[in-house]
C-alpha positions as CSV (number, residue, x, y, z in Angstrom):
1,M,0.0,0.0,0.0
2,R,2.9,2.3,0.8
3,W,4.3,2.0,-2.7
4,R,0.8,2.3,-4.3
5,L,0.2,5.5,-2.4
6,T,3.6,6.8,-3.4
7,A,3.1,5.9,-7.1
8,A,-0.3,7.5,-7.1
9,F,0.9,10.7,-5.6
10,G,4.0,10.7,-7.7
11,G,2.0,10.1,-10.8
12,V,-0.2,13.0,-10.1
13,V,2.8,15.3,-9.5
14,L,4.5,13.9,-12.7
15,V,1.4,14.8,-14.8
16,V,1.3,18.3,-13.3
17,V,5.0,18.8,-13.8
18,V,4.9,17.5,-17.4
19,A,1.8,19.6,-18.1
20,L,3.7,22.7,-16.9
21,V,7.2,22.0,-18.0
22,V,6.6,20.9,-21.6
23,P,4.7,24.0,-22.7
24,L,7.0,26.3,-20.7
25,A,10.1,24.6,-22.2
26,G,8.7,25.1,-25.8
27,H,7.9,28.8,-24.9
28,L,11.4,29.4,-23.5
29,R,13.0,27.8,-26.6
30,R,11.0,30.0,-28.9
31,V,11.7,33.2,-26.9
32,E,15.4,32.5,-26.7
33,R,15.6,31.7,-30.4
34,Q,13.8,34.9,-31.2
35,R,16.2,36.8,-28.9
36,Q,19.2,35.3,-30.7
37,L,17.8,36.1,-34.1
38,A,17.0,39.6,-33.0
39,E,20.7,40.0,-31.9
40,L,21.7,38.9,-35.5
41,D,19.3,41.4,-37.0
42,Y,20.7,44.2,-34.8
43,R,24.3,43.4,-35.7
44,A,23.4,43.2,-39.4
45,L,21.7,46.6,-39.2
46,V,24.7,48.1,-37.5
47,I,27.0,46.8,-40.2
48,A,24.6,47.9,-42.9
49,N,24.6,51.4,-41.5
50,A,28.4,51.4,-41.6
51,A,28.4,50.1,-45.1
52,A,26.0,52.8,-46.2
53,F,28.7,55.4,-45.5
54,A,31.6,53.3,-46.8
55,L,30.3,51.9,-50.1
56,P,29.6,55.2,-51.9
57,E,33.3,56.2,-51.4
58,I,34.8,53.1,-52.9
59,G,35.0,54.8,-56.3
60,D,37.2,57.7,-54.7
61,P,40.8,56.4,-54.6
62,D,41.8,58.9,-52.0
63,A,39.0,57.9,-49.5
64,A,38.6,54.2,-50.4
65,N,41.4,52.8,-48.3
66,S,40.4,54.6,-45.1
67,T,36.7,53.9,-45.6
68,L,37.2,50.3,-46.4
69,S,39.6,50.0,-43.4
70,G,36.8,51.2,-41.1
71,L,34.2,49.0,-42.6
72,A,36.6,46.0,-42.4
73,S,37.3,46.8,-38.7
74,T,33.5,46.7,-38.0
75,V,33.0,43.5,-40.0
76,N,36.0,41.7,-38.4
77,G,34.9,42.8,-34.9
78,Y,31.7,40.8,-35.3
79,G,32.6,38.3,-37.9
80,V,34.1,35.7,-35.6
81,A,33.5,32.0,-36.1
82,P,30.9,30.5,-36.1
83,R,29.4,33.7,-37.4
84,T,30.0,34.9,-41.0
85,V,29.6,38.5,-42.2
86,V,29.6,39.4,-45.9
87,V,29.3,42.9,-47.4
88,V,28.7,43.1,-51.2
89,G,28.5,46.1,-53.5
90,D,25.6,47.1,-55.8
91,D,27.1,44.7,-58.4
92,G,26.9,41.7,-56.1
93,V,30.7,41.5,-55.7
94,V,32.1,40.8,-52.2
95,V,33.7,44.0,-50.8
96,V,34.7,42.6,-47.3
97,A,33.9,39.4,-45.5
98,A,35.0,37.8,-42.2
99,G,34.1,34.9,-39.8
100,A,33.7,31.2,-40.5
101,D,34.7,30.3,-44.1
102,P,34.0,33.7,-45.6
103,P,34.1,34.2,-49.4
104,A,37.1,36.1,-50.7
105,A,36.9,39.8,-51.6
106,G,36.0,40.2,-55.2
107,T,33.9,37.0,-55.3
108,D,30.8,37.6,-57.5
109,L,27.6,36.7,-55.6
110,S,25.2,38.4,-57.9
111,D,23.6,35.0,-58.8
112,N,22.8,34.4,-55.1
113,E,19.0,34.6,-54.6
114,A,19.3,36.2,-51.2
115,V,21.8,38.8,-52.5
116,Q,19.5,39.5,-55.4
117,R,16.6,40.1,-53.2
118,A,18.6,42.4,-50.9
119,L,19.9,44.4,-53.9
120,A,16.2,44.7,-54.8
121,Q,15.8,46.3,-51.3
122,Q,14.1,43.2,-49.8
123,E,15.1,41.7,-46.5
124,T,15.8,37.9,-46.6
125,R,15.9,35.4,-43.8
126,I,18.4,32.5,-44.0
127,D,17.4,29.2,-42.4
128,A,19.0,26.3,-44.3
129,G,21.9,23.9,-44.2
130,G,22.3,24.3,-40.4
131,R,22.8,28.1,-40.8
132,V,20.5,30.9,-39.8
133,G,20.7,34.6,-40.4
134,V,19.6,37.6,-42.4
135,V,20.6,39.5,-45.5
136,L,19.8,43.3,-45.5
137,P,19.9,45.9,-48.2
138,V,22.4,48.7,-47.8
139,L,20.5,51.9,-48.7
140,A,21.7,55.5,-49.3
141,G,18.3,57.2,-49.2
142,S,16.2,55.2,-51.6
143,V,19.2,54.0,-53.7
144,S,20.5,50.4,-53.1
145,M,24.3,50.5,-52.5
146,G,24.7,46.8,-51.8
147,A,23.9,44.1,-49.2
148,V,25.0,42.8,-45.8
149,G,24.6,39.2,-44.9
150,V,25.1,37.9,-41.3
151,T,24.7,34.2,-40.6
152,T,25.7,31.7,-37.8
153,D,25.3,28.1,-36.9
154,E,21.9,26.9,-35.8
155,S,23.6,25.4,-32.7
156,V,24.7,28.9,-31.6
157,V,21.1,30.1,-31.7
158,G,19.8,26.9,-30.0
159,A,22.4,26.5,-27.3
160,P,21.1,29.3,-25.0
161,A,17.6,28.0,-25.5
162,N,18.7,24.4,-24.7
163,A,20.4,25.7,-21.6
164,R,17.2,27.3,-20.4
165,V,15.2,24.2,-21.2
166,R,17.8,22.0,-19.3
167,G,17.5,24.4,-16.3
168,L,13.7,24.1,-16.4
169,L,14.0,20.3,-16.6
170,V,16.3,20.2,-13.6
171,V,13.8,22.3,-11.7
172,G,11.1,19.9,-12.7
173,G,13.2,16.9,-11.8
174,V,14.0,18.3,-8.4
175,S,10.3,19.1,-7.9
176,L,9.4,15.5,-8.8
177,A,12.0,14.1,-6.5
178,A,10.8,16.3,-3.6
179,A,7.2,15.3,-4.4
180,A,8.3,11.6,-4.3
181,A,10.0,12.2,-0.9
182,V,6.9,13.9,0.5
183,A,4.7,11.1,-1.0
184,L,6.9,8.5,0.8
185,L,6.6,10.4,4.0
186,L,2.9,10.8,3.8
187,A,2.5,7.2,2.8
188,A,4.6,6.1,5.7
189,T,2.4,8.2,8.1
190,V,-0.7,6.4,6.8
191,T,0.6,2.9,6.2
192,G,2.9,2.8,9.3
193,P,-0.1,2.8,11.8
194,L,-2.0,0.5,9.5
195,R,0.9,-2.0,9.5
196,R,1.1,-1.8,13.2
197,L,-2.7,-2.4,13.4
198,Q,-2.3,-5.3,11.1
199,R,0.4,-6.8,13.3
200,S,-1.9,-6.4,16.3
201,T,-4.7,-8.1,14.5
202,E,-2.4,-11.0,13.6
203,R,-1.4,-11.3,17.2
204,V,-5.0,-11.4,18.3
205,A,-5.7,-14.0,15.6
206,R,-3.0,-16.2,17.1
207,G,-4.7,-16.0,20.5
208,D,-2.7,-13.1,22.1
209,F,-5.6,-11.1,23.5
210,A,-3.2,-8.8,25.4
211,A,-2.2,-7.3,22.0
212,R,-3.3,-3.7,21.6
213,A,-3.0,-1.3,18.7
214,D,-1.5,2.1,19.0
215,A,-4.4,4.5,19.2
216,H,-2.3,7.6,19.5
217,A,-0.4,7.5,16.1
218,G,-1.4,8.1,12.6
219,P,-4.3,10.0,11.0
220,P,-7.5,10.5,13.0
221,E,-9.3,7.9,11.0
222,V,-6.6,5.3,11.7
223,R,-6.6,6.3,15.4
224,R,-10.4,5.8,15.6
225,V,-10.1,2.3,13.9
226,A,-7.3,1.4,16.4
227,S,-9.4,2.5,19.3
228,S,-12.4,0.5,18.1
229,F,-10.1,-2.5,17.6
230,N,-8.8,-2.2,21.1
231,T,-12.3,-2.0,22.5
232,M,-13.3,-5.0,20.5
233,T,-10.3,-7.0,21.6
234,E,-10.9,-6.1,25.3
235,R,-14.5,-7.3,25.0
236,I,-13.5,-10.5,23.2
237,A,-10.8,-11.1,25.9
238,R,-13.3,-10.6,28.7
239,F,-15.8,-12.8,27.0
240,I,-13.3,-15.6,26.5
241,E,-12.0,-15.2,30.0
242,H,-15.6,-15.4,31.4
243,Q,-16.3,-18.4,29.2
244,Q,-13.2,-20.3,30.3
245,S,-13.7,-19.4,33.9
246,F,-17.4,-20.4,33.7
247,A,-16.6,-23.7,32.0
248,G,-13.8,-24.5,34.4
249,N,-15.7,-23.6,37.5
250,A,-18.9,-25.3,36.3
251,S,-17.1,-28.6,35.5
252,H,-15.3,-28.5,38.9
253,Q,-18.5,-27.8,40.9
254,L,-20.7,-30.1,39.0
255,R,-18.3,-33.1,39.5
256,T,-19.0,-33.4,43.2
257,P,-22.8,-33.6,43.2
258,L,-22.8,-35.8,40.2
259,T,-20.3,-38.2,41.8
260,A,-22.3,-38.2,45.0
261,L,-25.5,-38.8,43.0
262,R,-23.9,-41.7,41.1
263,L,-22.7,-43.3,44.4
264,Q,-26.1,-42.9,46.0
265,L,-27.9,-44.5,43.0
266,E,-25.4,-47.4,42.9
267,R,-25.9,-48.0,46.7
268,A,-29.6,-47.8,46.3
269,T,-29.4,-50.4,43.5
270,S,-27.4,-52.7,45.7
271,L,-29.9,-52.4,48.6
272,V,-33.2,-52.8,46.6
273,E,-33.4,-56.6,47.0
274,H,-32.3,-57.2,50.6
275,D,-32.9,-53.8,52.3
276,P,-35.7,-51.8,50.7
277,A,-35.9,-49.3,53.6
278,G,-32.2,-48.6,53.2
279,A,-32.6,-48.2,49.5
280,L,-35.4,-45.7,50.1
281,D,-33.3,-43.7,52.5
282,T,-30.5,-43.7,49.9
283,L,-32.9,-42.5,47.2
284,E,-34.0,-39.7,49.4
285,A,-30.4,-38.7,49.8
286,A,-30.0,-38.9,46.1
287,G,-33.0,-36.6,45.8
288,T,-31.3,-34.1,48.1
289,E,-28.2,-34.3,45.8
290,I,-30.5,-33.7,42.8
291,E,-31.9,-30.6,44.5
292,R,-28.4,-29.4,45.2
293,L,-27.4,-30.0,41.6
294,Q,-30.5,-28.2,40.4
295,R,-29.6,-25.1,42.6
296,L,-26.1,-25.2,41.3
297,I,-27.2,-25.3,37.7
298,D,-29.7,-22.5,38.3
299,G,-27.0,-20.4,39.8
300,L,-24.7,-21.1,36.9
301,L,-27.4,-20.1,34.4
302,V,-28.1,-16.9,36.2
303,L,-24.4,-16.1,36.4
304,A,-24.0,-16.8,32.7
305,R,-27.0,-14.5,31.9
306,V,-25.5,-11.7,34.0
307,D,-22.2,-12.1,32.3
308,Q,-23.9,-12.0,28.9
309,D,-26.0,-8.9,29.8
310,G,-23.0,-7.0,31.3
311,T,-23.2,-4.4,28.6
312,S,-27.0,-4.4,28.1
313,P,-28.9,-1.2,28.4
314,R,-29.8,-0.3,32.0
315,E,-33.3,0.5,33.1
316,P,-34.5,2.8,35.9
317,V,-36.4,1.3,38.8
318,D,-37.8,2.5,42.1
319,P,-35.6,0.8,44.7
320,V,-38.1,1.4,47.6
321,A,-40.8,-0.4,45.6
322,V,-38.6,-3.3,44.8
323,V,-37.5,-3.6,48.4
324,A,-41.1,-3.7,49.5
325,E,-42.0,-6.3,46.9
326,R,-39.1,-8.6,47.9
327,I,-39.9,-8.2,51.6
328,E,-43.4,-9.3,51.0
329,T,-42.2,-12.3,49.0
330,W,-39.7,-13.5,51.7
331,Q,-42.0,-12.6,54.7
332,Q,-43.6,-16.0,55.1
333,L,-40.3,-17.9,55.0
334,A,-38.8,-15.4,57.5
335,E,-41.8,-15.9,59.9
336,E,-41.4,-19.7,59.6
337,Q,-37.8,-19.3,60.8
338,G,-38.8,-17.0,63.6
339,V,-37.0,-14.0,62.0
340,R,-38.5,-10.5,61.7
341,L,-38.0,-9.0,58.2
342,T,-38.5,-5.3,57.9
343,G,-37.8,-2.5,55.3
344,A,-38.9,0.7,53.6
345,G,-42.5,2.0,53.9
346,Q,-45.0,2.8,51.2
347,A,-44.6,6.6,51.8
348,D,-41.1,6.5,50.5
349,R,-41.9,5.1,47.0
350,G,-41.3,7.2,43.9
351,R,-38.9,9.7,45.4
352,F,-35.9,8.6,43.3
353,R,-34.9,5.9,40.9
354,V,-31.7,3.8,40.3
355,L,-30.3,2.3,37.2
356,Q,-30.1,-1.5,37.1
357,A,-29.4,-4.3,34.7
358,P,-32.8,-5.8,33.7
359,G,-34.1,-7.5,36.9
360,G,-30.8,-7.0,38.7
361,L,-32.0,-5.4,41.9
362,E,-34.6,-8.2,42.5
363,Q,-32.0,-10.9,42.0
364,A,-29.4,-9.2,44.2
365,L,-32.0,-8.7,47.0
366,D,-33.1,-12.3,46.8
367,N,-29.5,-13.5,47.3
368,Y,-28.8,-11.1,50.1
369,I,-32.0,-11.9,52.0
370,D,-31.6,-15.6,51.4
371,N,-28.1,-15.5,52.9
372,A,-29.3,-13.3,55.8
373,L,-32.2,-15.7,56.7
374,V,-29.8,-18.6,56.7
375,V,-27.5,-17.1,59.3
376,A,-30.0,-15.0,61.3
377,P,-30.8,-16.6,64.7
378,P,-34.5,-17.0,65.7
379,G,-36.0,-13.9,67.3
380,S,-33.6,-11.6,65.4
381,T,-34.4,-9.0,62.8
382,V,-33.2,-8.7,59.2
383,E,-33.5,-5.1,57.9
384,V,-33.6,-3.9,54.3
385,V,-32.6,-0.3,54.3
386,V,-32.5,2.2,51.3
387,D,-30.2,5.2,51.8
388,P,-31.1,8.5,50.1
389,P,-29.0,9.5,47.0
390,A,-25.5,10.7,47.8
391,P,-22.3,11.3,45.9
392,S,-20.0,8.3,45.6
393,P,-16.3,9.3,45.1
394,E,-15.4,5.7,44.3
395,L,-17.9,5.5,41.4
396,G,-17.7,9.1,40.4
397,T,-21.5,9.6,40.4
398,T,-24.6,9.9,42.6
399,T,-25.7,6.6,44.0
400,V,-28.3,4.9,46.2
401,T,-27.1,2.2,48.6
402,V,-29.4,-0.7,49.6
403,H,-28.4,-2.5,52.8
404,V,-29.5,-5.9,54.0
405,L,-28.6,-6.0,57.8
406,D,-28.6,-9.3,59.7
407,A,-27.8,-10.3,63.3
408,G,-25.9,-13.4,62.5
409,P,-22.4,-14.5,63.5
410,G,-20.7,-12.4,60.9
411,M,-17.5,-13.4,59.2
412,P,-13.8,-12.5,59.6
413,E,-12.5,-9.4,57.8
414,S,-10.4,-11.5,55.4
415,H,-13.6,-13.2,54.1
416,L,-15.5,-10.0,53.2
417,T,-13.9,-9.6,49.8
418,A,-13.4,-13.3,49.1
419,A,-17.1,-14.0,49.6
420,F,-17.8,-12.5,46.1
421,E,-15.6,-15.0,44.3
422,R,-17.4,-17.7,42.4
423,F,-17.9,-21.0,44.3
424,W,-16.4,-19.5,47.4
425,R,-17.9,-20.7,50.7
426,A,-16.8,-20.1,54.2
427,P,-15.3,-23.1,56.0
428,D,-18.2,-23.2,58.5
429,A,-20.9,-22.6,55.8
430,P,-23.6,-25.2,55.2
431,H,-22.6,-27.7,52.5
432,D,-25.8,-27.2,50.5
433,G,-24.9,-23.8,49.2
434,S,-23.6,-23.3,45.6
435,G,-21.1,-20.5,46.4
436,L,-22.6,-18.5,43.5
437,G,-25.1,-16.1,45.2
438,L,-22.7,-13.3,46.1
439,A,-20.8,-13.7,42.8
440,I,-24.1,-13.1,41.0
441,V,-24.7,-10.0,43.1
442,A,-21.2,-8.7,42.3
443,N,-21.8,-9.2,38.6
444,I,-25.2,-7.6,38.7
445,A,-23.8,-4.6,40.5
446,A,-21.0,-4.3,37.9
447,A,-23.5,-4.6,35.0
448,S,-25.6,-1.9,36.6
449,G,-22.7,0.5,36.9
450,G,-22.5,0.1,40.7
451,R,-20.8,-2.2,43.2
452,A,-21.5,-4.8,45.9
453,R,-19.8,-4.8,49.4
454,L,-19.9,-6.6,52.7
455,A,-19.1,-5.0,56.0
456,R,-19.1,-6.1,59.6
457,R,-21.7,-4.5,61.8
458,P,-20.9,-3.2,65.2
459,G,-21.6,-6.0,67.6
460,V,-22.8,-8.9,65.4
461,G,-24.0,-9.5,61.9
462,I,-23.1,-8.4,58.4
463,D,-24.1,-5.3,56.4
464,A,-24.6,-6.5,52.8
465,M,-24.6,-3.4,50.5
466,L,-25.6,-2.9,46.9
467,E,-24.7,0.5,45.5
468,L,-26.5,1.6,42.3
469,P,-26.3,4.9,40.3
470,V,-29.2,7.3,40.4
471,G,-31.0,8.0,37.1
472,D,-34.1,7.7,34.9
473,R,-34.8,7.3,31.2
474,A,-34.1,11.0,30.6
475,G,-30.9,11.1,32.6
476,E,-30.1,11.8,36.2
477,N,-33.3,11.9,38.4
478,T,-33.6,15.2,40.4
479,D,-36.9,14.6,42.2
480,W,-35.1,13.7,45.4
481,K,-33.3,17.0,45.3
482,R,-36.5,18.9,45.1
483,S,-38.1,16.8,47.9
484,G,-35.1,16.9,50.2
485,N,-32.4,14.5,51.2
486,A,-34.2,12.8,54.1
487,S,-33.2,9.2,54.7
488,V,-35.7,6.6,53.7
489,T,-34.9,4.3,56.5
490,E,-32.2,5.1,59.1
491,H,-30.0,2.3,60.2
492,A,-27.3,1.9,62.8
């Protein structure tokens, strides 16, 4: 591509240079030739004027020698090879001549056509046999006294013209070379970033997803392509990483319940004939493993869907309304476990909205509340609290934080961050958990533009937080600013 761009640019410049230089060279040649011929005409006229004074005195013996001597001096001064100067009298006989191969004095040129025309008072141009010049009549008033002929080689006339043309061609050649250099430079500025982008694409094609194109070099169009390529590569790399991680974690986590299920079924098969009751117990245990496997598969599907929807459009939702709905859904289970579940009131609805991945807040609250009810002792309270909008320096925007507060045993500080990793479970956690609930919450928060956190409460319990950005379909929601910043539900 570099050489094609150079050839295209150079071809355009060559056409322009040729279109300018060729006509200009012809013009310069014509002008210089006319100038040289004009010089010959001038010299011939000067000599003709001198001859006009000298030729009438040739018949006077007393004045002839001095007169001819002066005329000869003028002729010899200009008649230097390759020029030839000839002066003839009114009879066509050479009076004086000088220069390149001049005829001898006394030579009769009366039969020469140019001399005849000059004697007839007509100017004649000479352009034949490689010689150019002019033959002028010598006049004394209206009487023809003779003729003067001045000629020179064609090369003498053409040499200055050729020199000017050569100079013009040199200028054209230098211009063309400069244009070629500029074309190479411009082509390099375009093709250089493209070649680097090509190398980056080849590295990505070989599986190196850490390769990035230089988005700060080259023309703006190339920089935009490089930036788009980098964004695409990053998304592909994240997608492949998620897929590999998902596949690896899924295969690892599914192996245990499947193995346990296979063992339970084999044991039940061996007990069917001689211990039907034991076989029934074993089948019930297998059913428990099937339920565990079902929960694990459901969690993996939810996690995969959250990963897939990580860049999907976010939708606004009233967090207070969602909290009230989820509390109502979980209320019966909480009562069965002897746990009091409380949250925001109806009067707080509609004051502000948060942005979420589709259905994200509901799934996150279900996981938080489920975990809280598992660890909450009977007679305790699980609170779901919605903070009013407030600036979040970490996220760089205004956010609303939803808290799920329990009074359980809590967890060590070192477990608070690790709890959001996929398939992570605390050492003392029940074995029927999948280890995916908090990982799902973390992915939902990231897909919604927020974040998920765990913190230890003063005394006992955990504060499970979900921080989501404030907004609505038209942009940032400002209703809460007009209605005040009062807390929806205060919490310790």
